[in-house]
C-alpha positions in Angstrom: -26.4 -1.4 9.7 -22.8 -0.1 9.3 -20.6 -3.3 9.2 -17.4 -1.2 9.2 -18.1 0.4 12.7 -15.7 -1.9 14.6 -13.5 -2.9 11.7 -9.7 -2.6 12.1 -7.3 -2.7 9.1 -3.6 -2.8 9.1 -1.3 -1.7 6.3 0.9 -4.5 5.1 4.6 -3.5 5.3 5.5 -4.7 1.8 4.9 -3.0 -1.5 3.0 -5.1 -4.1 2.2 -5.1 -7.8 -0.2 -7.1 -9.9 1.2 -10.5 -10.9 1.9 -10.5 -14.7 -1.3 -11.6 -16.5 -3.4 -11.5 -13.3 -4.2 -7.8 -12.8 -7.0 -7.4 -10.2 -6.7 -11.1 -9.2 -3.2 -11.9 -7.8 -0.5 -9.8 -6.3 3.2 -10.3 -5.7 5.4 -8.5 -3.1 8.2 -6.4 -4.5 11.4 -5.7 -2.5 11.6 -2.0 -2.9 8.9 0.4 -4.1 9.9 1.9 -7.4 8.9 5.6 -7.3 8.5 5.7 -11.1 6.1 2.8 -11.2 2.5 3.8 -11.0 1.5 0.1 -10.6 2.7 -0.1 -7.0 0.0 -1.3 -4.6 -0.7 -1.0 -0.9 -2.3 -3.9 0.9 -4.7 -3.5 3.8 -5.4 -6.6 5.9 -8.6 -6.7 8.0 -7.7 -7.6 11.6 -11.3 -8.0 12.6 -13.6 -9.9 11.9 -12.8 -13.2 10.1 -14.4 -15.6 7.7 -17.5 -14.7 5.8 -17.9 -11.6 7.9 -14.5 -10.4 6.7 -15.5 -10.8 3.1 -18.6 -8.7 3.7 -16.7 -6.0 5.5 -14.1 -5.9 2.7 -16.8 -5.6 0.1 -18.4 -2.8 2.0 -15.0 -1.0 2.3 -14.4 -1.6 -1.5 -17.7 -0.1 -2.4 -17.1 2.9 -0.1 -13.8 3.6 -1.8 -15.4 3.3 -5.3 -17.9 6.0 -4.2 -15.0 8.4 -4.0 -13.5 7.0 -7.3 -10.7 5.1 -5.6 -10.1 1.8 -7.4 -9.6 -1.1 -5.0 -9.6 -4.9 -5.3 -10.1 -7.7 -2.8 -7.4 -10.3 -3.3 -6.2 -13.2 -1.3 -2.7 -12.6 0.0 -0.8 -15.0 2.2 -3.9 -17.0 2.9 -6.1 -14.0 3.9 -8.3 -11.6 2.0 -6.9 -8.2 1.8 -7.9 -4.9 0.1 -5.4 -3.4 -2.4 -5.2 0.1 -3.7 -2.8 2.1 -5.8 0.0 3.6 -3.7 -1.0 7.0 -5.2 -4.5 6.5 -3.6 -3.2 5.6 -0.1 -3.9 8.9 1.6 -7.4 9.2 0.1 -8.1 5.6 1.1 -7.0 6.1 4.7 -9.1 9.3 5.0 -12.1 7.6 3.6 -11.8 4.5 5.9 -11.4 6.7 9.0 -14.4 8.8 8.0 -16.6 5.8 7.8 -15.5 4.5 11.2 -12.8 2.0 10.3 -9.8 2.0 12.7 -6.3 2.0 11.2 -3.8 0.0 13.2 -0.4 1.6 13.2 3.0 -0.1 13.7 4.8 1.4 16.7 8.5 1.4 17.0 9.7 0.2 20.4 12.7 2.5 20.3 10.4 5.5 19.9 8.7 4.5 23.2 11.8 3.3 25.0 14.8 5.2 23.5 17.3 3.8 26.0 
């Protein structure tokens, strides 16, 4: 059974990096992404489901990304499990997730909808 079929992820708005001494375990938000840093990370928060099901879905997404040689880690961020990938792998990650049936929630600017 495909556990990703009705999964929805949202890209966290901040940029992240591994907390010093805790690579792959803990992240910290950084104010501005440094283009020269290859250690910048993108976080993806699972919007559905929650609890143990969320862990299973994230593990499935993690394995799917590893199949295409994209390194990803499941890390707790702000009290919730999130999936982190290198910024350089963001496009490949989004393509893969869409291809396996995961919905990507996008932020929509209200001014773009109602310009007045």
